[in-house]
DOKOL-855263 format. One line per 4 residues: their letters; for each residue y negated, x negated, z of N, C-alpha, C. Coordinates in steps of 0.02 Angstrom, whole numbers. Atoms other than C-alpha are relative to their C-alpha. Layout:
a = Y,X,Z,Y,X,Z,Y,X,Z  ...
This chain:
mrtp = -30,58,34,2466,2358,2694,-35,-64,26  29,62,-26,2442,2182,2765,-28,-42,-58  31,44,51,2321,2072,2665,32,-68,4  -31,67,-4,2409,1909,2618,-53,-53,14
vltr = 45,56,-16,2332,1751,2688,15,-57,-48  -11,52,49,2306,1618,2555,-21,-67,29  22,67,-17,2297,1432,2579,-55,-20,-47  53,25,42,2153,1333,2508,27,-21,-68
revl = -28,20,64,2266,1263,2375,15,59,-45  -10,-60,41,2311,1438,2319,-65,27,-27  67,-20,26,2126,1479,2307,-18,-43,-60  19,46,54,2099,1324,2198,40,14,-63
aapl = -43,-10,58,2245,1370,2086,-9,69,-31  6,-67,24,2197,1552,2067,-43,6,-62  44,-12,58,2129,1610,1898,-58,44,21  60,-40,-17,1961,1696,1893,13,74,-5
sgwa = -15,-71,1,2039,1862,1850,21,22,68  -15,-24,-66,2050,1966,2006,-30,-43,55  28,48,-47,1936,1841,2092,-24,32,64  28,-33,-60,1860,1967,2212,56,7,52
avlc = -55,-7,-47,2031,1999,2290,20,-67,30  -15,66,-24,2066,1814,2302,-50,-23,54  54,19,-46,1899,1783,2387,7,36,66  -7,-38,-61,1929,1922,2512,52,-30,45
aacr = -52,31,-39,2091,1843,2567,-19,-69,22  19,69,-15,2018,1668,2559,-47,-6,59  45,1,-57,1888,1715,2689,38,-14,65  -38,10,-62,2030,1712,2816,51,-55,-7
aqqp = -52,50,14,2127,1567,2740,0,-56,52  -9,57,-43,2195,1429,2848,43,-50,-36  -38,52,33,2252,1266,2770,47,-32,50  -46,34,-46,2410,1197,2850,-15,-73,5
pvgg = 15,72,-9,2393,1021,2921,37,-43,-50  -29,46,47,2426,878,2802,21,-66,32  -14,65,-30,2420,723,2911,54,1,53  -52,6,-51,2551,658,3032,-32,-7,69
pgeq = 26,7,-67,2533,631,3219,-52,-56,5  52,49,-10,2374,540,3266,-46,-10,-59  43,6,58,2299,557,3093,-52,56,-1  48,-52,16,2143,649,3046,-3,5,-76
vvef = -2,-14,70,2132,726,2874,-71,14,-26  62,-17,34,1982,726,2757,20,33,-67  -16,-36,61,2002,858,2623,-57,-11,-51  49,24,50,1916,802,2464,11,38,-65
mnws = -5,-40,60,1884,922,2320,-42,-31,-56  35,33,56,1840,843,2153,11,43,-63  -7,-43,58,1810,925,1985,44,-30,-55  -48,29,47,1932,810,1895,54,-37,38
diqn = -55,37,-29,2097,723,1928,-22,-73,6  21,69,-10,2067,550,2002,56,-50,-16  -56,45,13,2236,478,1952,-19,-52,-53  13,55,45,2219,308,1868,-75,-11,-13
ttle = 72,11,5,2032,302,1900,-22,-48,55  28,43,-52,1921,186,2000,-5,38,67  8,-39,-62,1892,326,2125,66,2,38  -64,1,-32,2079,331,2161,10,-67,37
vvin = -8,66,-30,2080,143,2194,-45,-6,63  47,4,-56,1928,157,2308,25,41,59  -26,-41,-55,2004,299,2409,62,-33,32  -57,35,-28,2166,202,2428,-22,-60,42
nfqa = 26,56,-39,2067,50,2487,-29,25,66  30,-29,-61,1975,160,2612,55,17,50  -55,-19,-47,2139,226,2684,35,-60,28  -29,62,-25,2206,50,2698,-45,-30,54
rfpr = 48,27,-49,2049,-1,2793,-5,44,62  3,-48,-55,2050,156,2900,65,41,2  -65,-33,5,2234,201,2922,7,64,41  -3,-63,-39,2197,338,3047,-24,60,-40
ikvd = 26,-53,41,2115,439,2909,41,7,-64  -36,-16,62,2215,522,2770,-47,43,-43  42,-38,46,2117,582,2619,45,45,-43  -39,-49,37,2191,740,2544,-42,21,-62
vqpt = 40,-14,60,2123,744,2365,25,65,-31  -16,-65,29,2116,917,2288,-36,7,-68  33,-5,66,2077,903,2100,-4,74,-23  10,-70,21,2005,1064,2029,-35,-1,-68
pady = 32,8,65,1974,1039,1843,-20,65,-34  15,-64,32,1966,1225,1798,-46,43,42  45,-49,-32,1821,1341,1842,-28,-28,67  19,32,-63,1757,1218,1971,-59,34,33
edkm = 60,-27,-31,1583,1290,1997,14,70,29  -14,-67,-25,1649,1468,2015,40,-3,65  -41,4,-59,1778,1416,2142,-39,-31,59  42,28,-54,1654,1309,2239,-45,54,31
raml = 44,-53,-26,1533,1455,2253,41,50,43  -40,-49,-35,1672,1573,2305,25,-27,68  -24,29,-62,1742,1454,2436,-56,-4,54  56,6,-47,1573,1420,2516,-22,68,26
aggv = 19,-67,-21,1530,1604,2518,53,33,43  -55,-33,-34,1702,1652,2582,22,-31,66  -17,29,-66,1710,1534,2731,59,-46,0  -56,47,3,1847,1418,2669,-20,-57,-46
apdi = 23,56,41,1803,1245,2607,29,-65,26  -22,66,-22,1863,1064,2611,-56,-37,35  49,39,-37,1770,927,2702,-51,-34,-46  45,30,50,1695,846,2547,8,38,-66
mrin = -4,-32,65,1652,929,2383,-46,-40,-49  44,26,53,1587,849,2223,-47,57,-18  49,-52,12,1427,942,2185,-43,-21,-59  43,11,58,1330,958,2023,-72,-12,27
ddyv = 66,16,-26,1161,876,2053,-50,56,-17  44,-54,17,1079,1025,1968,-2,55,53  -6,-58,-42,1136,1143,2104,-6,-15,75  7,17,-71,1106,1048,2266,-54,43,35
rgyt = 53,-39,-30,943,1139,2297,21,72,15  -23,-68,-9,1024,1309,2275,45,8,60  -46,-3,-57,1165,1275,2399,-39,-15,65  40,15,-60,1037,1200,2519,-35,61,23
lkgq = 39,-59,-19,929,1356,2518,45,56,27  -46,-50,-26,1083,1461,2551,30,-20,68  -24,22,-64,1120,1360,2708,73,-18,1  -72,12,5,1292,1307,2647,20,-74,7
ltdl = -15,72,-4,1277,1117,2666,-18,-28,68  13,34,-65,1281,1001,2816,-60,-46,-8  56,47,-1,1121,907,2858,29,-69,16  -28,67,-8,1170,724,2837,-48,-49,34
tpyi = 50,45,-29,1013,652,2917,26,-38,60  -25,39,-58,1096,608,3084,51,-53,-19  -50,48,22,1240,522,2997,-33,-60,-34  35,55,35,1124,421,2885,-35,-46,48
rksg = 35,43,-49,1019,363,3031,49,-42,41  -49,36,-40,1172,314,3131,33,-56,-39  -32,51,42,1244,216,2983,-46,-58,-13  48,56,11,1085,111,2969,-21,-10,-70
fkre = 21,8,68,1058,141,2785,-77,6,-4  73,2,7,878,105,2730,-20,16,-73  24,-22,66,781,181,2587,-13,-60,-47  19,55,43,721,11,2524,62,-36,-29
dffe = -62,32,28,903,-45,2494,28,41,-57  -23,-44,52,929,100,2374,-53,8,-55  50,-20,50,847,152,2211,-35,61,28  34,-50,-42,713,255,2295,0,70,-29
thwd = 2,-67,30,703,399,2171,64,37,16  -64,-34,-12,887,436,2196,12,10,75  -4,-7,-74,880,408,2384,-35,65,21  41,-58,-20,747,544,2394,27,66,-28
fpiy = -20,-58,37,839,664,2280,25,59,43  -27,-58,-35,935,771,2408,-43,24,58  42,-18,-58,791,782,2534,-36,66,-12  37,-63,1,723,955,2570,-23,15,71
qgky = 31,-11,-65,603,992,2712,19,-54,50  -10,58,-43,631,818,2780,72,-13,21  -70,10,-17,820,831,2791,40,-16,-63  -42,30,53,959,754,2686,62,43,-8
wawq = -51,-52,6,1079,883,2614,60,-20,-45  -57,24,40,1194,782,2499,-4,-75,-3  -2,73,0,1243,603,2467,15,-22,-71  -12,23,68,1223,522,2298,21,-73,2
ignn = -29,67,-4,1326,365,2269,-13,-41,-63  13,35,62,1272,320,2093,-33,45,-51  35,-36,53,1193,373,1930,23,-24,-67  -13,17,69,1233,377,1746,-66,9,-39
prlf = 64,-10,35,1062,343,1667,9,5,-75  -2,-9,71,1025,388,1487,-42,-54,-34  37,44,44,968,271,1352,30,5,-70  -26,-6,67,1003,240,1168,55,-53,-12
fanv = -52,45,25,1160,164,1093,-13,-11,-74  15,18,70,1132,72,929,64,-27,-32  -55,25,39,1266,44,797,-24,-63,-35  25,63,26,1232,-141,765,26,-12,-70
dlfn = -28,10,67,1348,-143,615,-41,37,-53  40,-37,47,1246,-8,530,-70,-30,-7  66,34,4,1081,-93,573,6,-61,-47  -8,59,43,1147,-252,492,11,19,-73
kmgv = -14,-22,69,1212,-161,339,-63,22,-34  62,-26,29,1041,-80,311,-57,-51,3  53,51,-5,944,-240,348,-57,20,46  51,-24,-47,852,-158,492,8,-38,66
plpp = -7,33,-64,813,-261,648,9,48,56  -8,-42,-59,867,-191,814,-68,9,34  61,-9,-41,728,-115,919,-1,-51,56  3,49,-56,665,-232,1057,38,26,61
ndrw = -43,-24,-58,790,-221,1200,14,-56,50  -11,52,-48,772,-381,1300,-22,19,70  20,-27,-66,693,-281,1442,-14,75,-9  7,-73,3,663,-100,1487,-64,23,-33
dppg = 64,-23,25,479,-89,1439,-31,-51,-48  26,49,48,453,-198,1285,-57,29,-42  50,-25,48,301,-184,1171,35,15,-68  -26,-12,67,331,-112,998,58,46,-2
wtwd = -54,-49,2,453,26,1044,-26,66,28  32,-65,-18,363,194,1043,35,56,-40  -25,-56,39,401,367,975,-9,-13,-75  13,14,70,320,316,812,47,-54,-26
dllv = -46,53,21,425,158,806,71,25,-11  -67,-30,8,584,258,832,5,37,-67  -2,-38,61,541,371,687,3,-48,-61  -2,49,54,506,221,573,70,-31,-7
tarr = -67,30,2,672,141,619,51,50,-24  -47,-51,21,767,305,598,-5,12,-75  7,-10,72,695,327,424,34,-55,-40  -29,56,36,752,153,372,77,2,3
ltdp = -72,-3,-8,928,191,434,30,60,-38  -25,-62,30,941,360,347,12,-8,-75  -18,1,71,1029,376,179,33,67,-16  -27,-66,13,1050,559,129,58,2,-49
andq = -53,0,51,1159,518,-20,67,-17,29  -62,19,-32,1289,446,97,10,33,67  -8,-37,-62,1273,572,238,-13,-45,61  14,49,-51,1194,438,346,-68,16,32
fgvl = 61,-21,-36,1065,477,482,-20,-56,49  26,55,-40,954,366,586,9,10,75  3,-10,-73,958,449,759,26,69,17  -18,-64,-27,1029,588,864,-19,3,73
ivdd = 25,-9,-69,943,649,1023,16,70,24  5,-70,-21,946,838,1025,64,28,31  -61,-29,-27,1128,866,1070,15,-21,71  -6,17,-72,1107,784,1243,-59,33,34
tgye = 54,-39,-31,1009,908,1348,-42,-39,49  42,42,-43,948,766,1458,-64,-21,-33  62,20,34,817,734,1324,-59,44,24  54,-45,-20,718,884,1390,-44,-32,54
etfa = 37,30,-56,669,800,1553,-29,-68,-22  20,68,18,660,624,1480,-62,1,-46  55,2,48,547,661,1332,-62,39,24  58,-34,-28,438,787,1424,-38,-46,49
rnng = 31,49,-47,406,655,1560,-36,-55,-38  30,56,38,373,518,1433,-60,23,-41  59,-26,34,248,632,1349,-56,17,50  50,-11,-51,149,641,1511,8,63,41
gigi = -13,-61,-38,225,802,1578,37,-13,65  -35,7,-64,315,836,1741,72,23,-5  -69,-18,8,481,888,1666,13,74,-12  -21,-69,15,574,1053,1656,-32,49,49
ydkd = 28,-44,-52,513,1126,1822,-52,-38,41  48,32,-46,371,1093,1942,36,-21,63  -33,30,-58,406,1006,2108,28,53,49  -25,-53,-42,432,1173,2197,54,41,-32
glkf = -53,-35,35,554,1233,2067,-17,73,-16  21,-69,11,453,1391,2032,-33,10,-68  33,-5,64,366,1352,1867,42,-35,-54  -38,26,56,450,1323,1700,-46,-46,-41
tlad = 50,44,30,347,1172,1652,22,-32,-66  -19,19,67,450,1132,1498,-41,39,-51  44,-40,43,340,1270,1426,-72,-20,3  68,28,3,183,1170,1466,-9,-38,-65
eagi = 13,32,63,99,1081,1322,41,-64,-11  -36,63,8,180,912,1355,74,12,-14  -70,-16,13,353,992,1361,12,29,-69  -5,-30,66,327,1097,1206,-4,-53,-55
qavq = 8,54,49,266,945,1108,62,-44,-2  -57,44,-3,414,842,1167,60,31,-35  -58,-34,31,546,971,1116,-12,3,-76  14,-5,71,459,997,948,5,-66,-35
wvvd = -6,66,31,448,811,914,73,-18,-12  -72,14,8,636,793,943,28,44,-55  -25,-45,50,673,946,836,-23,-19,-70  26,19,64,561,885,697,36,-58,-32
ltcv = -43,53,30,673,734,676,52,29,-48  -46,-37,44,791,862,599,-37,40,-52  29,-52,42,679,996,529,-54,-25,-48  54,25,40,537,892,458,19,-67,-33
hrvq = -11,69,24,589,709,442,69,-12,-29  -68,4,28,775,736,403,36,-65,19  -33,62,-23,827,581,502,51,14,55  -47,-20,-52,929,677,632,44,54,-26
pgpa = -45,-53,25,1084,778,588,-8,64,39  2,-64,-32,1071,962,624,70,22,21  -66,-25,-23,1212,1068,698,51,3,-56  -47,-6,56,1289,1101,527,23,-68,-25
drsr = -18,67,19,1284,918,481,51,-30,47  -45,30,-51,1368,865,642,70,31,-7  -65,-32,8,1505,994,618,35,-22,-64  -28,19,65,1532,948,435,28,-72,1
lgga = -20,71,0,1546,761,475,41,-20,59  -49,14,-52,1666,777,621,-27,-9,70  29,6,-67,1546,777,766,-39,-64,10  45,55,-12,1417,658,836,36,-65,14
damf = -34,62,-16,1537,532,910,35,-32,-60  -32,26,60,1637,516,751,-51,-29,-49  52,25,44,1476,493,652,-23,-69,24  22,64,-26,1421,352,766,53,-55,-11
rngk = -54,49,8,1589,264,762,11,-18,-73  -13,10,70,1603,284,573,-58,-25,-40  58,29,35,1433,211,531,-42,51,-35  41,-52,29,1351,377,489,-60,17,44
lgmi = 54,-14,-47,1229,372,634,-22,-65,33  25,64,-24,1118,227,685,-11,-5,75  17,0,-71,1062,276,861,20,66,30  -20,-63,-32,1126,405,985,-22,-4,73
frtm = 25,-6,-68,1054,462,1152,56,24,45  -58,-15,-42,1188,460,1288,-8,-30,69  -3,33,-66,1224,420,1471,40,-63,-6  -33,66,1,1294,250,1516,76,8,-8
gytn = -72,-10,7,1470,326,1521,26,-5,-72  -19,6,70,1469,319,1332,26,-70,-16  -25,68,10,1500,132,1347,76,-2,7  -73,-2,-9,1675,162,1415,34,38,-56
tlwr = -29,-38,54,1705,292,1281,7,-43,-62  -4,44,59,1664,166,1144,50,-56,10  -50,52,-13,1767,30,1224,71,26,-12  -66,-30,6,1913,150,1223,16,23,-71
takd = -14,-34,63,1892,233,1053,-25,-39,-62  29,38,57,1798,105,944,0,-73,16  -6,69,-24,1864,-64,992,-31,-52,-46  26,50,47,1800,-152,834,-74,14,-14
lnfd = 70,-17,16,1626,-74,837,-47,-46,38  53,39,-33,1477,-187,874,-58,46,15  54,-45,-20,1351,-86,973,-41,-34,54  42,26,-53,1208,-120,1092,-41,56,30
lvpv = 41,-48,-35,1090,-32,1211,-74,-11,-17  70,1,17,909,11,1178,-38,46,48  38,-45,-44,776,81,1297,-23,63,-35  30,-59,30,705,253,1270,-69,-19,-26
pkkv = 66,17,26,546,248,1165,-56,27,44  56,-16,-44,378,260,1250,-53,43,-36  60,-35,24,237,385,1225,-54,-15,52  45,15,-56,135,395,1387,36,-44,51
hrvt = -40,37,-49,275,331,1500,65,-20,-33  -68,17,22,448,253,1482,46,9,60  -48,-15,-52,568,336,1603,59,36,-32  -58,-36,24,737,415,1586,30,42,55
egsl = -33,-42,-48,843,546,1671,75,-10,-5  -71,13,0,1022,519,1722,40,57,30  -46,-48,-31,1171,613,1790,24,-30,66  -15,27,-65,1187,584,1976,72,16,22
ivfc = -67,-9,-29,1356,563,2063,-10,21,72  21,-29,-64,1336,677,2213,59,36,34  -49,-33,-41,1447,738,2354,-36,35,58  28,-34,-58,1413,859,2496,56,12,51
ipri = -45,-21,-54,1492,904,2662,-19,74,16  17,-70,-13,1499,1095,2676,-14,11,73  17,-17,-70,1424,1171,2832,62,22,39  -60,-26,-33,1595,1247,2870,58,-52,0
aknp = -51,53,0,1690,1080,2851,30,-8,69  -34,8,-65,1820,1052,2986,-5,-72,25  2,70,-21,1804,862,2988,-60,-36,-33  59,32,30,1624,814,2945,-7,-73,17
dgaw = 6,71,-17,1635,650,3040,43,-44,-44  -44,39,44,1784,588,2942,-25,2,-72  28,-6,66,1704,652,2783,-56,-50,-11  55,47,7,1548,549,2815,25,-72,-4
ella = -26,68,4,1651,392,2844,19,-18,-72  -19,13,69,1721,408,2668,-62,-5,-45  59,0,43,1553,449,2588,-41,-63,11  36,62,-14,1470,302,2676,34,-60,-32
yfvq = -39,54,30,1610,188,2615,-12,-5,-75  10,0,72,1576,239,2434,-59,-44,-22  58,39,21,1409,147,2434,0,-71,27  -4,68,-26,1463,-9,2528,27,-47,-52
deaa = -13,49,51,1494,-170,2435,71,2,-28  -70,-1,23,1684,-159,2427,12,52,-53  -10,-54,48,1680,8,2337,-50,-5,-57  51,2,51,1516,-12,2244,15,-53,-53
klfa = -18,53,48,1578,-174,2163,49,27,-52  -50,-26,47,1726,-82,2086,-32,51,-47  33,-50,43,1620,63,2023,-45,-35,-52  46,35,46,1495,-60,1947,39,-39,-53
enld = -37,42,48,1620,-179,1866,37,43,-52  -35,-44,46,1715,-33,1789,-47,48,-36  52,-41,33,1551,49,1732,13,74,10  -5,-72,-14,1591,214,1814,-70,29,10
wvpa = 71,-18,-8,1407,223,1864,-37,-60,28  41,51,-32,1263,116,1923,-2,18,75  1,-16,-72,1282,105,2114,-69,19,26  64,-23,-28,1149,189,2218,-37,-56,37
rkap = 32,56,-33,1117,28,2314,-18,-53,-51  26,49,48,1015,-103,2223,43,-61,-6  -34,65,0,1111,-259,2274,63,-1,-43  -60,2,43,1282,-217,2200,-14,19,-73
ayqy = 16,-18,69,1201,-140,2047,-22,-61,-40  25,59,35,1107,-298,2001,51,-56,-1  -47,56,-3,1250,-412,2054,59,9,-45  -65,-10,34,1398,-332,1966,-3,31,-69
ikpr = 4,-25,69,1334,-250,1807,-34,-53,-44  23,56,42,1317,-394,1685,37,0,-66  -34,3,64,1359,-426,1502,68,-35,6  -66,30,1,1541,-469,1466,4,-47,-61
pgqp = -2,48,55,1563,-626,1360,44,25,-57  -39,-18,60,1618,-583,1184,11,74,-10  -11,-72,4,1611,-395,1214,-66,37,-2  63,-39,-2,1472,-274,1166,1,50,58
pahl = 66,16,26,1347,-219,1219,-27,-65,29  27,63,-24,1252,-381,1233,-51,8,57  52,-12,-50,1118,-303,1343,24,52,50  -29,-46,-48,1231,-216,1468,-42,8,63
sllv = 40,-2,-60,1115,-260,1612,-60,48,-7  53,-48,10,988,-142,1533,16,66,38  -19,-59,-37,1085,-4,1622,-33,0,70  29,4,-67,1020,-64,1790,-77,12,-4
eaqa = 71,-13,10,842,-67,1723,-14,73,-13  6,-72,12,866,110,1662,6,38,66  -7,-31,-65,925,157,1835,-65,-6,41  61,12,-40,769,79,1913,-58,40,-27
nsvn = 54,-39,31,663,183,1794,22,71,-16  -25,-69,7,756,348,1811,-40,47,43  32,-53,-37,680,510,1869,51,56,11  -44,-57,-13,762,665,1942,-34,63,-21
vnya = 27,-67,15,739,841,1880,-23,33,65  21,-39,-58,638,948,2001,42,64,2  -48,-56,3,789,1060,2023,-24,59,42  17,-62,-34,766,1239,2075,63,37,22
agte = -58,-40,-20,878,1364,2162,29,37,-60  -22,-38,59,886,1458,1996,14,-41,-62  -10,43,57,921,1308,1886,57,25,-46  -58,-20,40,1092,1371,1830,-16,61,-43
rarq = 16,-61,37,1030,1542,1780,-54,-12,-53  55,15,48,872,1474,1697,28,-33,-62  -30,35,58,976,1360,1586,40,49,-43  -38,-49,38,1087,1506,1537,-46,44,-43
iyrp = 47,-39,39,930,1591,1473,-28,-40,-58  39,33,53,834,1460,1376,40,-46,-46  -35,48,43,961,1334,1312,36,33,-59  -31,-31,60,1063,1454,1202,-50,22,-52
ilsr = 50,-23,48,903,1519,1124,-31,-61,-36  21,61,35,842,1342,1089,52,-20,-53  -53,19,47,1009,1305,1006,2,47,-60  -5,-50,54,1008,1465,904,-61,0,-46
dvyt = 60,-11,39,828,1471,849,-41,-63,-16  44,59,10,740,1303,870,38,-58,-32  -39,55,27,875,1175,834,24,13,-71  -19,-18,68,917,1269,675,-62,10,-45
cqks = 63,-1,39,733,1262,620,-24,69,-17  20,-68,14,711,1450,627,-66,18,35  60,-14,-38,573,1455,759,-26,-65,32  30,59,-30,454,1333,841,16,-2,75
arev = -9,7,-73,474,1264,1016,-52,39,38  55,-37,-33,307,1341,1062,17,74,5  -14,-72,0,360,1515,1011,55,17,49  -56,-16,-42,525,1510,1104,-15,-15,73
lsgl = 11,19,-69,476,1417,1263,-56,42,31  54,-42,-28,312,1512,1286,24,71,9  -24,-69,-5,400,1676,1254,49,10,58  -50,-7,-55,534,1640,1386,-29,-16,69
rsei = 26,26,-64,418,1572,1520,1,51,56  4,-50,-54,388,1732,1619,69,22,24  -68,-19,-21,572,1780,1618,33,-53,42  -32,54,-37,628,1610,1677,-33,-8,68
eatl = 33,8,-65,497,1598,1814,16,59,47  -23,-55,-42,547,1772,1874,68,-14,29  -67,19,-23,725,1709,1883,-3,-52,55  5,53,-51,673,1554,1981,-23,29,67
rlei = 22,-31,-64,582,1663,2110,55,43,30  -53,-45,-23,726,1786,2119,57,-36,36  -57,37,-27,853,1651,2161,-12,-28,68  13,32,-65,765,1590,2317,28,43,56
């Protein structure tokens, strides 16, 4: 019986059931040409539909500027990670793939990504023109394995209406590192905002897993993993203390809603919009969410509180060129365009993310007259003070081990962070070594 040959689009549309058979056929897949005579095609796989987004506008502008290149966008909103892994392993892949920043190291170690170093050198990009921490992010053994075009840094959103109602002054937020805004200050403020009789809480941190890296670093630790990605340093003393401090906001101080409270009150976002939550820890993308869903809400931005340091962790916007890409040169032209002023200006003004290059970030992200938040430019300061997780090849599997147990046992006040994290350390570190 002849094995059917599938196109890439059929692979993307295939459900995960029977995936092994799909992958077997996909290894021999050939995508029919999309472009017309004289055109080159750049196949672009993204984990969401880009219709009516800034990314769609930017890609259309790119094609107008470079008419010889046609960008074939392939949105893949379902089972993206599974399909990406299968395609790279099976020998069929587009020219550009959106890649989770957590997993760049893993794909790099498997030899599945194109070294972008020659392209970067030829383009003339310089480290000092970018936010250096993010510029360095994809480097492994001196080579550049992915391209990050921006970042969604985390910080606190404050419900100004609730602060005013309770007669509580906003935390200092005129700059990123103000005096008088520490972990202790956050707890004092959260207590003043909390009103148990009215189901009102001062702060929510724990439901954004980015707090792990942020608060461990600010407590003097080195984050979730060591720089080699082999040690589970969230189980070091600084990490344990940070997780427990965040959990104690619920279990001891009662100023943070627990899982049952959030479910009972309609979820975290509804609580914030409805004046039941004073501060919430989120990425900058939450600004657009509030503009869309809470048009009458007065809110502002607040830096993360300081213990030893004041840094934050964001969500990087990262793309890669697979090693098996058919048109890596055309793919690089599009990726390089994403960080140039014409595109970066649109991403910045629409608050899709803070651009990777400093100049457009500082130039185009500014407060909007008459529209909250008043301190919108704090996003760029958060970007300048962002850190990256020391990602490991086994990051995905490690998270599948420890995060569900934290949610089940620690966030529900059943066990301590020390008991759980220390108990899982050897298993997670064995997983990190196994994945190399």
